[in-house]
C-alpha positions as CSV (number, residue, x, y, z in Angstrom):
1,X,45.6,12.6,24.8
2,X,44.8,14.9,22.2
3,X,46.4,12.5,19.9
4,X,44.0,9.6,20.7
5,X,40.8,11.8,19.9
6,X,38.8,10.0,17.2
7,X,36.2,11.8,14.8
8,X,33.3,10.4,13.1
9,X,34.7,11.4,9.7
10,X,37.9,9.3,10.3
11,X,36.0,6.1,11.6
12,X,34.6,3.3,9.7
13,X,31.1,3.3,8.2
14,X,28.5,2.0,10.4
15,X,26.7,-0.9,8.6
16,X,23.8,-0.8,11.1
17,X,24.0,2.3,13.1
18,X,21.2,1.5,15.5
19,X,23.7,-0.8,17.4
20,X,26.2,1.8,18.0
21,X,29.9,1.8,17.2
22,X,30.8,-0.2,20.3
23,X,28.9,-3.3,18.9
24,X,30.7,-2.8,15.7
25,X,34.2,-2.9,17.4
26,X,33.0,-6.0,19.3
27,X,32.2,-7.8,16.1
28,X,35.4,-6.6,14.4
29,X,37.2,-8.1,17.6
30,X,35.6,-11.5,17.4
31,X,36.4,-11.6,13.7
32,X,40.1,-11.2,14.5
33,X,40.4,-14.2,16.9
34,X,42.2,-17.1,15.5
35,X,40.5,-20.1,16.8
36,X,36.8,-21.1,16.0
37,X,35.9,-21.8,19.6
38,X,36.7,-18.2,20.8
39,X,34.9,-16.9,18.0
40,X,31.9,-18.8,18.6
41,X,31.9,-17.8,22.2
42,X,32.1,-14.0,21.5
43,X,29.4,-14.4,18.9
44,X,27.1,-16.0,21.3
45,X,27.8,-13.1,23.9
46,X,27.3,-10.5,21.2
47,X,24.0,-11.9,20.2
48,X,23.0,-11.8,23.9
49,X,24.1,-8.0,24.1
50,X,22.3,-7.3,20.8
51,X,19.1,-8.9,22.4
52,X,19.2,-7.0,25.5
53,X,19.3,-3.7,23.3
54,X,15.7,-4.7,22.0
55,X,13.8,-6.4,24.6
56,X,10.4,-5.4,23.1
57,X,11.2,-7.7,20.2
58,X,12.2,-10.9,22.2
59,X,8.5,-12.3,21.9
60,X,8.8,-11.7,18.0
61,X,8.9,-14.9,16.1
62,X,12.3,-15.7,14.7
63,X,13.9,-12.9,16.6
64,X,17.2,-14.9,17.3
65,X,17.2,-15.6,13.5
66,X,17.2,-11.8,12.8
67,X,19.8,-11.3,15.3
68,X,22.3,-13.9,13.7
69,X,21.5,-12.6,10.3
70,X,22.6,-8.9,11.6
71,X,25.5,-10.2,13.1
72,X,26.6,-11.5,9.7
73,X,25.6,-8.3,8.1
74,X,27.7,-6.3,10.5
75,X,30.7,-8.5,10.0
76,X,30.4,-7.8,6.1
77,X,29.6,-11.8,5.9
78,X,33.4,-12.4,6.8
79,X,33.0,-14.0,10.1
80,X,33.7,-17.9,10.5
81,X,31.3,-18.9,13.4
82,X,28.7,-21.8,13.8
83,X,25.3,-20.1,13.4
84,X,22.2,-22.2,14.4
85,X,20.6,-20.6,11.3
86,X,21.5,-20.7,7.6
87,X,24.1,-17.9,6.8
88,X,22.8,-15.2,4.6
89,X,24.5,-14.4,1.4
90,X,25.3,-11.0,0.4
91,X,23.8,-11.5,-3.0
92,X,20.4,-12.6,-1.5
93,X,20.4,-9.3,0.8
94,X,21.1,-7.0,-2.0
95,X,19.1,-8.5,-4.7
96,X,16.6,-6.3,-6.4
97,X,13.0,-7.4,-5.3
98,X,10.8,-8.9,-7.9
99,X,8.4,-6.7,-9.9
100,X,4.9,-6.7,-8.5
101,X,2.4,-8.0,-11.0
102,X,-0.2,-5.4,-10.9
103,X,-3.6,-6.0,-12.7
104,X,-3.6,-4.3,-16.0
105,X,-6.9,-3.3,-16.9
106,X,-7.3,-1.1,-20.1
107,X,-11.0,-0.6,-20.5
108,X,-12.3,0.9,-23.9
109,X,-14.4,3.2,-22.0
110,X,-12.0,4.5,-19.1
111,X,-14.6,7.1,-17.9
112,X,-17.0,4.3,-16.7
113,X,-14.1,2.8,-14.5
114,X,-13.2,-0.8,-13.9
115,X,-15.8,-1.6,-11.3
116,X,-18.6,-1.3,-13.9
117,X,-17.2,-4.3,-15.7
118,X,-17.4,-6.0,-12.5
119,X,-20.9,-4.7,-11.8
120,X,-22.1,-6.1,-15.1
121,X,-20.5,-9.5,-14.5
122,X,-22.4,-10.0,-11.4
123,X,-25.6,-9.0,-13.2
124,X,-24.9,-11.7,-16.0
125,X,-24.8,-14.4,-13.2
126,X,-28.1,-13.5,-11.8
127,X,-31.4,-15.2,-13.0
128,X,-33.8,-13.2,-14.9
129,X,-36.5,-11.5,-12.9
130,X,-37.3,-8.0,-11.3
131,X,-34.1,-8.1,-9.1
132,X,-32.0,-8.4,-12.2
133,X,-33.7,-5.9,-14.1
134,X,-33.4,-3.2,-11.1
135,X,-29.9,-4.1,-10.9
136,X,-29.3,-3.7,-14.8
137,X,-31.0,-0.3,-14.8
138,X,-29.1,0.9,-11.8
139,X,-25.8,0.0,-13.6
140,X,-27.1,2.0,-16.6
141,X,-27.8,5.1,-14.6
142,X,-24.7,4.8,-12.9
143,X,-22.9,4.4,-16.4
144,X,-24.8,7.8,-17.5
145,X,-23.7,9.5,-14.4
146,X,-20.0,8.7,-14.9
147,X,-20.4,9.6,-18.7
148,X,-21.7,13.0,-17.6
149,X,-18.9,13.4,-15.1
150,X,-16.4,12.9,-18.0
151,X,-18.5,15.0,-20.5
152,X,-20.8,17.6,-19.1
153,X,-23.0,17.7,-22.1
154,X,-26.2,15.7,-22.2
155,X,-26.0,12.1,-23.2
156,X,-28.7,10.0,-25.0
157,X,-29.8,7.0,-23.3
158,X,-29.2,5.0,-26.7
159,X,-25.6,5.7,-26.2
160,X,-25.6,4.1,-22.8
161,X,-27.5,1.3,-23.8
162,X,-25.1,0.6,-26.7
163,X,-22.1,0.8,-24.4
164,X,-23.8,-1.7,-21.8
165,X,-24.6,-4.1,-24.7
166,X,-20.8,-4.0,-25.8
167,X,-19.2,-4.4,-22.2
168,X,-21.6,-7.2,-21.3
169,X,-20.7,-8.8,-24.4
170,X,-24.3,-9.0,-25.7
171,X,-25.8,-10.5,-22.7
172,X,-27.4,-7.3,-21.6
173,X,-29.4,-5.6,-24.2
174,X,-31.5,-2.6,-23.3
175,X,-31.4,-1.1,-26.9
176,X,-34.9,-1.7,-27.6
177,X,-36.2,-0.7,-24.1
178,X,-39.0,1.8,-23.7
179,X,-38.0,2.7,-20.2
180,X,-35.9,5.7,-19.9
181,X,-33.0,6.4,-17.7
182,X,-32.9,9.3,-15.3
183,X,-32.7,12.8,-16.7
184,X,-29.0,14.3,-16.9
185,X,-30.1,17.3,-15.0
186,X,-31.3,15.0,-12.1
187,X,-28.0,13.2,-11.8
188,X,-25.9,16.3,-12.1
189,X,-28.2,18.2,-9.7
190,X,-27.8,15.7,-6.9
191,X,-24.0,16.0,-7.3
192,X,-24.1,19.7,-7.0
193,X,-26.7,19.6,-4.1
194,X,-24.0,17.5,-2.2
195,X,-21.1,19.7,-2.8
196,X,-22.7,22.9,-2.0
197,X,-24.4,21.3,1.1
198,X,-20.8,20.1,2.3
199,X,-19.6,23.6,1.9
200,X,-22.4,25.4,3.6
201,X,-22.0,23.1,6.6
202,X,-18.2,24.0,6.7
203,X,-19.1,27.6,6.8
204,X,-21.6,27.5,9.6
205,X,-19.0,25.3,11.5
206,X,-16.4,28.2,11.1
207,X,-18.8,30.9,12.0
208,X,-19.8,29.3,15.1
209,X,-16.1,28.8,16.2
210,X,-15.7,32.5,15.6
211,X,-18.7,33.6,17.8
212,X,-17.3,31.3,20.6
213,X,-13.7,32.7,20.4
214,X,-12.9,35.0,23.1
215,X,-11.7,38.4,22.4
216,X,-9.0,40.4,24.7
């Protein structure tokens, strides 16, 4: 009896461990049958058992197709049976996926981000008027804030106007504008106020929890 014991280290590698070793043995047995009629009969029985092991997937589209593909994979693509679906190939299964084509944007002024260019393009599609003028100055103020986040020193409005003119390909020109953008201190103050407020509220929350905590 001791001589018939099997250890996992001595057994063959399981291709799909989720189905267990008995399922792998059933497939190996089906592969060893001499007649195709017997192999087909055993393959259908194995597919039925595999489906019963995953009842939550019975309503999933192409579930049967998936089971047949897994049967061929567990058989190491070396079983001659009639499948209702196209037999998968080893090359197709282990082929490296295609490289995804991520959008490659390399803006000249990276501290503004990619969304600024999108906002500028949208502004260029608007008709001239108060709405477009308000949008353009909103974009310019946002560019100034982004610049200050990158460089903590102050920045002249003329620099922002020149960058906006360049990024808009000359379609938005505020270089001769008499209207000033928001003050640098105002833009940075709003950010600091938000940061300090969030920290302050978090401190209060912690202190309230400490007061409500029971001490034994």
